[in-house]
C-alpha positions in Angstrom: -35.8 -17.1 -21.3 -33.9 -18.8 -24.2 -33.3 -16.6 -27.1 -34.1 -13.4 -25.1 -32.5 -10.1 -25.5 -29.0 -10.2 -23.8 -28.4 -7.8 -21.0 -26.5 -4.6 -21.8 -22.7 -4.9 -21.3 -20.4 -2.0 -20.4 -18.3 -0.7 -23.3 -14.9 -2.3 -23.7 -11.9 -0.7 -21.9 -10.3 1.5 -24.6 -8.0 3.6 -22.4 -5.1 3.7 -24.9 -7.3 5.1 -27.6 -8.8 7.6 -25.1 -5.4 8.9 -24.1 -4.1 9.1 -27.7 -7.1 10.6 -29.3 -5.3 13.8 -30.2 -2.9 11.9 -32.4 -5.6 10.3 -34.5 -7.1 12.1 -37.5 -10.8 12.8 -37.2 -13.1 15.6 -38.3 -13.4 17.0 -34.8 -9.7 17.2 -34.1 -8.5 20.8 -34.1 -5.0 22.0 -34.9 -4.5 23.0 -31.3 -5.4 19.4 -30.2 -2.6 18.0 -32.4 -0.3 20.7 -31.2 -1.1 19.9 -27.5 -0.4 16.2 -28.1 3.0 16.8 -29.7 3.9 19.4 -27.1 3.1 16.9 -24.4 5.1 14.2 -26.0 8.0 16.5 -26.6 8.0 17.6 -22.9 7.7 14.0 -21.7 10.7 12.9 -23.8 12.7 16.0 -22.7 11.9 15.2 -19.0 12.9 11.6 -19.4 16.2 12.6 -21.1 17.0 15.4 -18.6 16.2 13.5 -15.4 19.2 11.1 -15.3 21.6 13.9 -16.1 20.1 16.1 -13.4 20.1 13.3 -10.8 23.8 12.6 -11.6 24.9 16.2 -11.6 23.1 17.2 -8.4 23.8 13.9 -6.6 27.5 14.0 -7.5 27.7 17.7 -6.4 26.0 16.8 -3.1 28.3 13.8 -2.6 31.4 15.9 -3.1 30.1 18.5 -0.7 29.2 16.1 2.1 32.4 14.1 1.6 34.4 17.4 2.0 32.3 18.3 5.1 32.8 14.9 6.6 36.6 15.2 6.1 36.6 18.6 7.8 34.5 17.2 10.7 36.9 14.3 11.1 39.8 16.8 11.3 38.2 19.1 13.8 36.3 16.8 16.0 37.8 14.4 18.5 36.4 11.5 20.5 36.8 11.4 24.2 35.5 9.3 27.1 32.8 10.9 29.2 31.5 9.9 32.7 27.8 10.1 33.5 27.1 12.5 36.4 23.6 11.1 36.9 21.7 7.9 36.2 20.0 7.9 32.8 16.2 7.3 33.0 15.0 3.7 32.8 12.8 2.9 29.8 9.2 1.9 30.8 9.5 -1.3 28.6 12.9 -2.9 29.4 14.2 -5.3 26.8 11.7 -4.1 24.1 12.7 -3.1 20.6 11.6 0.5 21.4 14.2 0.6 24.3 17.0 -0.3 21.9 16.4 2.8 19.8 15.6 5.2 22.7 18.2 7.6 23.9 18.1 10.0 26.9 20.0 13.2 27.2 22.2 13.1 30.4 24.8 15.4 31.8 28.4 14.1 31.6 31.9 15.2 32.4 34.9 14.6 30.1 38.5 15.7 29.5 39.4 17.1 26.1 42.7 16.3 24.4 44.3 19.4 25.9 43.5 18.1 29.4 40.7 20.6 30.1 37.6 19.4 32.0 34.2 20.0 30.5 30.6 19.2 31.2 27.9 18.7 28.6 24.8 16.7 27.8 24.8 13.7 25.5 22.3 11.1 24.4 22.9 7.7 26.1 21.1 4.4 26.4 18.4 4.0 29.1 19.2 2.6 32.5 22.9 3.5 32.7 24.1 4.3 36.3 26.1 7.4 37.3 29.8 6.8 36.7 29.3 4.8 33.5 31.7 5.7 30.7 30.4 6.6 27.2 32.1 8.0 24.1 31.6 11.6 23.2 32.7 13.8 20.3 34.0 17.2 21.0 35.0 20.3 19.1 38.1 22.5 19.3 36.7 24.4 22.3 35.5 21.3 24.1 31.9 21.6 23.1 29.8 18.4 22.6 29.2 17.7 18.9 27.8 15.1 16.7 30.2 12.5 15.2 31.5 13.1 11.7 29.1 12.0 9.0 29.4 8.3 8.1 29.6 6.9 4.6 26.0 5.8 4.8 24.9 9.3 5.8 26.8 10.8 2.9 25.3 8.3 0.5 21.8 8.8 1.9 21.9 12.6 1.8 23.3 12.6 -1.7 20.6 10.2 -2.9 18.0 12.5 -1.3 19.3 15.5 -3.4 19.3 13.3 -6.5 15.7 12.4 -5.9 14.8 16.1 -5.3 16.5 16.9 -8.7 14.4 14.3 -10.5 11.2 15.7 -8.9 12.3 19.2 -9.8 12.7 18.2 -13.5 9.3 16.5 -13.5 7.6 19.5 -11.9 9.3 21.9 -14.4 8.0 19.7 -17.3 4.5 19.7 -15.8 4.6 23.5 -15.3 5.7 24.0 -19.0 3.0 21.7 -20.2 0.4 23.5 -18.0 1.4 26.9 -19.5 1.2 25.6 -23.0 -2.1 23.9 -22.4 -3.5 27.2 -20.9 -2.3 29.1 -24.0 -3.9 26.6 -26.4 -7.1 26.8 -24.4 -7.2 30.6 -24.7 -6.7 30.2 -28.4 -9.6 27.7 -28.6 -11.9 30.1 -26.7 -10.9 32.9 -29.0 -11.6 30.8 -32.0 -15.0 29.7 -30.6 -15.9 33.4 -30.0 -14.9 34.3 -33.6 -16.9 31.3 -35.0 -19.9 32.2 -32.9 -19.8 35.8 -34.1 -20.1 34.6 -37.6 -22.8 32.0 -36.8 -25.0 33.8 -34.3 -26.7 36.1 -36.9 -28.0 33.0 -38.7 -29.4 31.6 -35.4 -31.0 34.8 -34.3 -34.6 35.5 -35.4 -35.3 39.2 -36.0 -38.1 40.6 -33.8 
């Protein structure tokens, strides 16, 4: 009806004030509350400052390691042409996108660079008949090996280690904050026990 009492509305969203209450002066704020706020802010700033450096340091170290490893692989591994000894299985969905990414392990025969004959098993596309020729990478003893790492693989693995470094810094900061928060909580509990020991006699009625 006109002029009636309006319906109750939910309180306005005041999330920033809720998150930053420890920084505001008020009669209920304890010294430990302020300390926890400043410790949290300090740890956050430290994590943000350390994260780029950690990512660069670990990522660069990983990049150098994988680049060196790829160089050694290129020097010790050699590509040869292998011949399939058996037909590779046919994919149940010929022409599909799944078939394009599917590989089957098939036995092959190849000649290493020293003229020695070897057999091994390599991953090949579906539906290849026996006698088909496929490239294969071999080691010094003629064993089948993976090809040397590509530039994309080196970059991807290095980036993975950089991300791990960033997560490690963040987890370390969270752990330090958790330890500090627990220590401050114990201090608050001890302060409450002391205050209650002084207040309890005034609340207790002698019998």
